[in-house]
N, C-alpha and C positions, 0 to 999 in steps of 0.2 A: 163038826166045825173045824176047819183048817186052822192051824196055828198062825198068828199074825207074823208077818215078815219082820225080822229084826233089822233096824236101820244100821248100816255099817258105821263104825266109829270114824269120825272125821276130826282132824286137828285144825284149829283156827289160828290164823297168823296175821300179823301187822308188819308192813314194811315201811320204814320211814327213812328218808334220804335228806342229806344236805341241811343239817341243822345250823351249822356255821356259828356255834356259840362263840360270841366275842363282840368286839366293838371297833368302830372306826371313827376317825375325825373327818369332818367335812366343813367347808366354809358355807355359811348361810348369810349372804350379803357380805359384810365386812367382819362378821363374827364367826369364830370356829366353834363347832359343837360336836359332841360325841353321840353317836347313834349305835344301837345294837345291830349286829349283822345277822342275828337270829330273829325270828318272829315270835315273840312271847304269846301273842294271841293265837296263832296257828298251833303252837306247841300245846297250849292249854286246851284248845278244842280237840286235838288229837288225843290227849291224855284222858279227857272226859269220855271220848268214844271207847278208848281202851278199858276204862273202868266198867262200862256197860257190856262191851263185847267179850271181855275176859279171854284174850287169846292164849293159846298154849305155847306160842312162839312169837318172838319179836326179833326183827332184824333192823339194826341201824346200818344203813347202806353206804356209809362213808361221808367224809367231811363233817363229822360231828363237831369238830372244832375249827375255828377260822384261822388262827395262827398268823394274823396279819402282822404282829410285832416282829416276827422272824421271817416273813416272806421274802423271797429273793427279789420280788417286785418292789419291795420297800427298802432295799439295802442302803440306798443313799437318800431316802426320803425321811430325814430325821424328824420333820414336823409330824408326819403321819404316825411315826412310832412313839412320839412323846406321850408318856403316860400309859402306853400299852403294856399289859402284863399277861404273861402266859398263865400265871396262877389264877388271875381273875377269870379267864376263859374257862379254866378247869372247874373253878368253883361255880360258875354260872351253869355249866353243863350238869354238874352234880346236883345243884339245887333245883333246876327247872326240869330235868329229864331223868337222870339216873335214880335219885332218891324217890321221886314219885313212882317210877316203874317198879322199884323194889317193894313199895307199899301196895301197889295195885295188883301186880302179878308176880308175887314172890316165887312161884313154882314154875313159871314159864321158862322154856329154854331160850337162849339168847345168842345172837350172832352179831359181831361187830366188824364191819368192813373198814379197812383203811383206804382213804381216798387220796386225791392229789394234794389236798391241804395238809393232811397228816404227813405226807411225804416232805412237805416243807420243813417239818421238824427234823427229819433225818438229814436233809440237806444242810440245815443249820448246825447240827452236831458234826457233820463232816467238815464244816468250816471251823468249828470250835470243839474239837474232840475232848478237851479237858472237861466239858460239861456232860459227857456221856454218863448215863446212870442217875442224873440229878433232875432232869426236866421232862422225862418221858411221862405220858399220861398214866401208864400203869403204876408209876411210883407215887401217884397222888390220888388216883381213883381206884375204887374197888372193882376191878374187872375180872375177878376170880370166877364168876359165873358165865362169863362171855367167851364164846369161841371166836378167836381172832382170825380174820381172813386178810392176808397180806395184800398190799396194793396190786391191782391187776388180777386178783384171784376171783374165783366164782364159788358161791355156796349154793346149796340146793334145798328146795322144799318139794319133795316128791319129784315130779317131772318138770318142775319149774326151776330155771337157773336164775341166779341173782348176782349182778356185778355192780360196781360203783358207776362205771360209765366213762371214766377218763381214758380208757383204752380205745375208745371209738374215734378220738381225734375231733377236729373241728368239722362240723357238718350241719347243714340245714335240715336234714332228715335223719335224726339220730335213731329212730326206731327201725327204719329201713336198713340203715347201716349196721345196727346190731343184729338184725336177721341175717344179713349177708355174711357178717364176720363169724357169728357163733352157730348159726343153723340149729337153733333150739328155741324152745319157749323161754323167754327171758324178760326180766324186769330190772330196771336200772334207774339211776338218778343222774347227777352231775350237771345236767343241762338246765335245771330249775324250771322245767316246763312240762307240759303234757304232749305226748306224741305216741301214735300207735301204728302198727303195721302188721299185716297178715301175710304169711308166706304159704303158698299152696304148692302141692305136688301134682302136676297135671296128669300123672298116670296112676295116682293113688289118692282118691278123694278123702281118705281118712288121715292122710299125712298133712296136717295143717298145723302151722306153728305161729304163735303170736308174740309180738315184741311190743313192750310198753315202756315209755319213758315216764317216770313218776315225778310229779312236782315236788318242790322242796318245802322244808320248814324254816327256811332262811328268810331274812328280810328281802322284800322285793327290789327296792331301789338302792342297791349297793353302789359305791362310788366308782368301781372299776368300769361301770357302764358309761361314765362321763356324761350322764344326762341324755343319752341316746334312747330312742323308743325301745322298750324292753318286752320280751316275750315271757318273762318270768311269771310263775304261778306258785301258789301254795297248795299243798295237799299231801296225801299219802295213799297207800294201797293196803287193802285187807282182803282176806279170803279164807278158803277151806281146802284142805288136802285130804283126799280119800286114802284108805289103806293101800290101794294099788298104785298110788302116785298121781292119779288124776287130780285136778284142782279146779276150783272156780274162784275167780278173784275180781275185785272191783277197785277202781281208782277214784278217790275223792278229790275234787277240785274245789278249793275254798274261795270265797269272796270276802275279802276284808276280815279274815280270821273266823269265818263262819260258814257252816254248811248244814244241810238237812240229811240226817242219816236214815238207815232203814227203819221203817215204822213211822217216819215223819217227825222224829225228835229233832229239834234245832240245837246245834252245838255252836254256841256263841262264845268264842275265846275272850273277847273283850269284856263281856258280861261276867264270865268266870273269873277273870282277873279283878274286876271291880269288887266281886264278892270275896276276894282273896282265897279262892278255891285252889288256885295253882300259882 
């Protein structure tokens, strides 16, 4: 009897983009209210999936923090900044994301991309250099296990490239744009939606590259949209990397903080929050 074939070891991963931990003020009628810029239900559903999937690696792909209180867009909007606190955003990210990840996957490798919202912090420090060294996330969050990727940089999982997505500029077809610019298999966020594109080589049928824009874990209806119809979606990406760098990955698109995972399990973020699970 021949020996059974040994299945090659694969590494599991999760890619999460655009958490935007933070808060913003909006008028509701004549009253002003504060709303989260992150999606607690979507985050809870993603964490429950991570608990079951047990990835060997996780990437947070940029814009983990919203940083609205120091945004250059709000420099003269004192009403929007009133009550906004960087420390509160940091505490929310720690409580909702970083602490649970440490408990769920303590041995996983981790990559932390800096996005355009994190760049707002550096712009703020450039305008207020006396605060350098006091307000940066690494001085308040334990990022010692995270590999930091600077804004505009790319990380890799096997043959798969990962960027935040802000380098693509404004475009109605971000996945096609990413294929054209980077000419590699690539996953990215930034646009808070789902989009996909396949790039073929007409003289080499094996040379096929895919580009996927991964939905966000941010709140869908943020005020910068000014009430216009939105293409925003919630979701994340997960997959497997073979030892030779090949990969298989899948993009989750959530509906109201809920999705059905592999095997038919329902991941309901609102129900998880009601049970105080996350």
